[in-house]
LUMLOLUM-533855 format. One record per residue (C-alpha): x, y, z. Coordinates in steps of 0.1 Angstrom, whole numbers, padded with zeros to 4 digits, always signed. Each point is the difference from the previous one (the first is absolute). Layout:
XYZ;...
END
This chain:
+1737+0873+1794;+0029-0018+0018;+0027-0015-0022;+0027-0027+0006;+0029-0008-0022;+0024-0028+0005;+0033+0009-0013;+0029-0025+0008;+0018+0002-0033;+0016+0036-0002;+0032-0008-0017;-0018-0005-0033;-0006+0035-0008;-0030+0000-0025;-0020-0020+0026;+0009+0022+0029;-0010+0030-0023;-0033-0017-0005;-0008-0004+0035;+0011+0037+0006;-0022+0011-0029;-0031-0019+0016;+0007+0015+0033;+0005+0036-0014;-0032-0002-0018;-0020-0011+0030;+0017+0026+0022;-0010+0027-0026;-0037-0013+0001;+0001+0004+0037;+0002-0037+0009;+0018-0013+0031;+0030-0021-0014;+0019-0027+0020;+0028-0022-0013;+0015-0032+0013;+0037+0000-0005;+0028-0026+0005;+0032+0010+0020;+0017-0030-0007;-0027-0026+0013;-0001-0021-0031;+0027-0027+0001;-0001-0004-0036;-0018+0023-0028;+0003+0004-0036;+0024+0029-0001;+0021-0015+0026;-0006-0036+0000;+0033-0008+0022;-0008+0028+0024;+0032+0020-0004;+0001+0028+0026;+0013+0025-0024;-0030-0008-0025;-0023+0006+0032;+0017+0035+0006;-0006+0008-0037;-0036-0010+0000;-0007+0021+0032;+0018+0031-0011;-0016+0000-0033;-0035-0005+0019;+0007+0029+0024;+0013+0022-0029;-0033-0006-0016;-0024+0004+0027;+0017+0032+0011;-0014+0015-0035;-0038-0008+0010;-0019+0014+0031;-0004-0031+0018;-0001+0004+0039;+0028-0019+0019;-0026-0020+0020;-0016-0014-0030;+0030-0021-0008;-0003-0033+0015;+0025-0028+0002;-0006-0035-0014;+0015-0012+0034;+0002-0037-0012;+0018-0012+0034;-0035+0007+0018;-0016-0025-0023;+0023-0029-0002;-0018-0035-0001;+0020-0031+0009;-0008-0025-0029;+0007-0036-0004;+0006+0001-0037;+0006-0030-0023;+0028-0006-0024;-0013+0007-0034;+0010-0026-0024;-0021+0014-0030;-0009+0035-0015;-0036-0014-0001;+0002-0006+0037;+0013+0033+0008;-0024+0019-0024;-0030-0018+0017;+0012+0007+0035;-0022+0024+0023;-0002+0014+0035;-0035+0011+0011;-0010-0002-0036;+0024+0025-0010;+0021-0012-0031;+0035+0007+0014;+0013-0031-0019;-0008+0015-0034;+0013+0034+0008;+0035-0013+0014;+0002-0021-0031;-0007+0028-0021;+0028+0019+0017;+0026-0028-0002;-0007-0006-0037;+0006+0037-0006;+0030+0004+0020;+0019-0030-0017;-0015+0003-0032;-0007-0037+0000;-0037-0014-0006;+0008-0032+0017;+0027+0004+0027;+0012-0029+0021;-0019+0008+0031;+0025-0022+0021;+0023+0027-0004;-0021+0029+0010;-0022-0013+0029;+0018+0024+0025;-0010+0029-0023;-0035-0013-0004;-0007-0004+0036;+0014+0033+0007;-0024+0016-0025;-0030-0019+0010;+0003+0010+0036;+0007+0036-0012;-0031+0000-0022;-0024-0013+0028;+0014+0027+0022;-0006+0026-0027;-0034-0013-0002;-0006+0003+0039;+0016+0036+0000;-0021+0013-0026;-0031-0013+0014;+0010+0017+0033;+0005+0034-0017;-0030-0003-0021;-0023-0005+0032;+0019+0027+0019;-0001+0026-0026;-0033-0010-0017;+0006+0016-0035;-0025+0004-0027;+0026-0009-0027;+0032-0022+0001;+0029+0004-0026;+0027-0024-0006;+0027-0007-0028;-0002-0029-0023;-0015-0027+0023;+0018-0031-0013;+0030-0004+0023;+0006-0014+0033;+0000+0034+0018;-0031+0012-0020;-0026-0025-0006;-0007-0009+0036;-0009+0038+0004;-0024-0002-0029;-0014-0029+0016;-0004+0015+0035;-0020+0031-0015;-0022-0024-0022;-0007-0022+0032;-0011+0032+0018;-0020+0012-0029;+0021+0033-0003;-0002+0016-0034;+0036-0007-0015;+0018+0014-0030;+0033-0017-0012;+0022+0025-0021;+0025-0011-0026;+0016+0015-0032;-0020+0008-0029;+0004-0004-0039;+0021+0033-0003;+0022+0017+0027;-0023+0031+0006;-0027-0023+0015;-0006-0025+0030;-0028-0025+0003;-0022-0006+0029;-0017-0036+0002;-0028-0005+0022;-0002-0027+0025;+0026-0021-0019;+0035-0002-0013;+0010+0012-0036;+0009-0036-0011;-0039-0010+0004;-0005-0011-0039;-0039+0004+0002;+0001+0033+0019;+0024+0014-0028;-0020-0014-0029;-0030+0018+0015;+0019+0031+0001;+0012-0001-0036;-0036-0001-0012;-0010+0027+0026;+0026+0023-0014;-0012-0004-0037;-0035+0009+0009;+0009+0033+0013;-0013+0032-0016;+0029+0008-0023;-0007-0002-0037;+0011-0030-0021;+0028+0022-0018;+0014+0012+0032;+0004-0036+0015;+0015-0013-0032;+0024+0029-0001;+0010-0005+0037;+0004-0038-0006;+0020+0005-0031;+0025+0023+0017;+0005-0025+0029;+0009-0028-0025;+0022+0024-0021;+0018+0012+0032;+0006-0038+0010;+0016-0007-0034;+0020+0031+0001;+0018-0012+0032;-0018+0027+0023;-0002-0010+0037;-0037-0001+0009;-0014-0021+0028;+0035-0016+0005;+0034-0001-0018;+0001-0005-0038;+0021-0030-0006;+0006+0008-0038;+0021+0028+0008;+0030-0024+0001;-0011-0017-0032;+0014+0010-0036;-0030+0015-0020;-0008-0021-0030;+0024-0029+0009;-0013-0035-0007;+0017-0035+0005;+0028-0008-0023;-0019-0032-0012;-0033+0018-0004;-0013-0011-0036;-0031+0020-0011;-0010-0028-0023;-0007-0022+0028;-0032+0000+0021;+0016+0018+0030;-0019-0002+0035;+0013+0018+0031;-0006-0012+0033;+0004+0026+0028;+0011-0014+0033;-0010+0018+0032;+0017-0008+0033;-0019-0029+0019;+0006+0015+0034;-0021+0031-0007;-0033-0018+0006;+0009-0033+0014;-0016+0008+0033;-0029+0021-0009;-0035-0018-0002;-0017+0000-0033;+0030+0004-0022;+0009-0039-0005;+0004-0010-0037;-0031-0019-0010;+0020-0023-0023;+0035-0005+0011;+0018-0001+0032;+0024+0026-0010;+0015+0016-0030;+0028-0024-0006;-0025-0029+0001;-0020+0020-0027;+0031+0007-0023;+0009-0037+0002;-0034-0009-0009;-0001+0024-0029;+0033-0009-0016;-0005-0037+0004;-0034+0001-0014;-0011-0007-0037;+0009+0035-0013;+0002+0010-0037;+0037-0005-0012;-0001+0035-0013;-0006+0015+0034;+0031+0014+0019;-0004+0011+0038;+0018+0029+0016;-0002-0002+0038;+0007+0037+0013;+0009-0004+0038;-0013+0032+0020;+0027+0024+0007;-0010+0000+0036;+0016-0033+0002;+0035+0015-0009;+0026-0010+0026;-0024-0022+0015;+0011-0038+0009;-0030-0021+0010;-0019-0030-0012;-0018+0017-0028;+0033+0015-0015;+0020-0032+0002;-0026-0020-0017;-0008+0026-0026;+0039-0004-0008;-0005-0037-0003;-0030+0004-0027;+0011-0009-0036;-0015-0012-0032;+0003+0002-0035;-0026+0026-0005;+0010+0020+0031;+0022+0032+0006;+0003+0011+0037;+0004+0038+0005;+0015+0005+0033;-0012+0028+0025;+0030+0022-0006;-0001-0004-0037;-0002+0035-0020;-0024-0016-0024;-0029+0025-0004;-0030-0015+0015;-0024+0021-0020;+0017-0006-0033;-0001-0036+0007;-0038+0003+0008;-0005+0019-0034;+0020-0025-0021;-0018-0033+0012;-0032-0015-0013;-0012-0002+0037;+0010+0003+0035;-0007-0023+0029;-0002+0012+0037;-0009-0013+0035;-0011+0032+0016;+0026+0027-0013;-0012+0034-0011;+0015-0008-0033;-0030-0021-0008;-0022+0030-0002;+0026+0023-0014;+0002-0024-0029;-0036+0003-0005;+0003+0038-0001;+0030+0000-0026;-0020-0026-0024;+0018-0032+0008;-0020-0032+0008;+0000-0008+0036;-0006-0032+0020;-0005+0001+0037;+0009-0034+0018;-0004+0012+0033;-0017+0024+0023;+0000+0039-0005;-0018+0031+0009;-0011+0004-0036;-0013-0035-0006;-0036+0009-0001;+0004+0032-0024;+0003-0017-0033;+0030+0001-0024;+0018-0033+0011;-0007-0033-0011;-0002-0022+0034;+0003-0037-0003;-0020-0023+0021;+0026-0026+0003;+0034-0013-0013;-0015-0013-0032;-0020+0031-0007;+0032+0019+0005;+0020-0021-0026;-0029+0004-0025;+0002+0038+0005;+0039-0002-0007;-0004-0019-0030;-0028+0019-0016;+0001+0035-0019;-0017+0024+0021;-0011+0034-0005;+0006+0027+0026;-0030+0006+0021;-0015+0035+0004;+0018+0025+0023;-0028+0012+0019;+0012-0019+0032;+0034+0013-0003;-0014+0035-0001;-0020-0008+0032;+0032-0012+0015;+0022+0030-0009;-0026+0025+0009;-0002-0018+0035;+0035+0001+0006;+0003+0037-0012;-0028+0013+0022;-0004-0024+0028;+0006+0015+0036;+0004+0034+0014;+0023+0027-0013;+0025+0013+0027;-0004+0035+0014;+0027+0004+0024;+0025-0026-0015;+0019+0005-0031;+0017-0032-0013;+0031+0006-0018;+0008-0037-0005;-0010-0034+0010;+0020+0003+0031;-0006+0035+0013;-0014+0034-0002;-0010+0034+0020;-0026+0004+0025;-0013+0035+0004;+0033+0010-0019;+0022-0021+0022;+0021-0029-0015;-0008-0032+0021;+0032-0021+0004;+0031+0007-0021;-0003+0013-0035;+0036-0008-0009;-0004-0035+0014;-0032-0008-0016;+0013+0012-0035;+0031-0023+0003;-0021-0029+0009;-0021+0005-0031;+0030+0002-0023;+0015-0028+0018;-0030-0024-0009;+0006+0006-0036;+0037-0008+0000;-0003-0039-0002;+0039-0006+0005;-0002+0016+0033;-0035-0007+0012;-0002-0037-0008;+0028-0012+0023;-0012+0021+0029;-0038-0013-0006;+0016-0034+0004;+0019+0009+0031;-0029+0016+0018;-0023-0030-0005;+0026-0024+0010;+0008+0020+0032;-0039-0003+0009;-0001-0036-0008;+0032-0010+0021;-0009+0022+0027;-0033-0017+0007;+0015-0033-0006;+0025+0007+0026;-0028+0012+0025;-0010-0037-0002;+0034-0013+0013;
END
């Protein structure tokens, strides 16, 4: 069998390691493995959006170090060579995000994938596109060149199976589309619910909500006993509450255990509203909120509705928004009401203690929604989520329905849906054989640490130090925004 792996992002160690893991397994099985590598061809990519040469050098060095650990023939390494696939495009000036998202070339959704990249890079769900048209044009041109290059390599190599990472960003989605157009069996890899595993998603990207909902049910219907499933699901939820890094960083490690807001009054009907970052799913089809334009609109609509006078709301801003200055965080800082307390992203308030102390929680897609179900707190889901069909959450049909659910006294629903979700995250994907992750950032492949263990550990500790990390996060995003604005000039 012939295998082709597209691996342009080698500066992110876990994903480089997954590429190598897939390659090594196929080589051991006697398959012919080829890779497509980037040697600085991409003018902009997620690990290196400003195309700094030093970052390119670091990426290529990690790639070469990794590939030296597997038995891959040199002639099976193919260059992306985007300069051979340049199209001269007459691109419009994009005035709205909707215009950008709907823009296609040869029926390839390059506009949607560039919108996704831009939103992720500046952490802004609705950026002013007039400031970023140069960046948008550059990435659209790059995306269609990636599409053409991957089509060329797929036709030349004729693989039986094609692999790539993520499938959402501007340098990646076109590769997925090229394989789909040619009818090549394709798997997209991503992180799993625990560090020791990775996932393979067939012929779509990991953010495909309907695909993943089906995977949860498929996982639950495996041959394990119900008792084993419940044990593994419970362990996943307990690890999350205990602050253990699982599929991603645990944000509660920087919170003070048992800490509640100073004004918390247990005699009140307390309701916690957990806010996610709007930019996470803004440019992914299928995730749009069915009731509200965004979470700010939802919160304002809730606190200004006809609410029981005994109810008090606690808006818990997601810790992944700490240090971020964007439209969402500015508007959150301006929300106020007599029945409202806003808990900032960097606050030491214990998110789980707040959940347990409240009558009910409201979420818009956050995992907290299903975690609340597991821990026995009434949960209302006012958005889209992978667990929406599993049961356990009250799901309003419209705004009036949501206000009715808020005002009514509700019993927690059965936890079976939470168990299905926890079991899926605990057992989804494939266990690594050659790669041994030591943290979110890095680990060993065949006993050799990829990257720098010291630097990776320093980065992990640095993230937890708010007084140091918050100013630097602001500086990094400011540099990105101003660099791209200056390109326009």
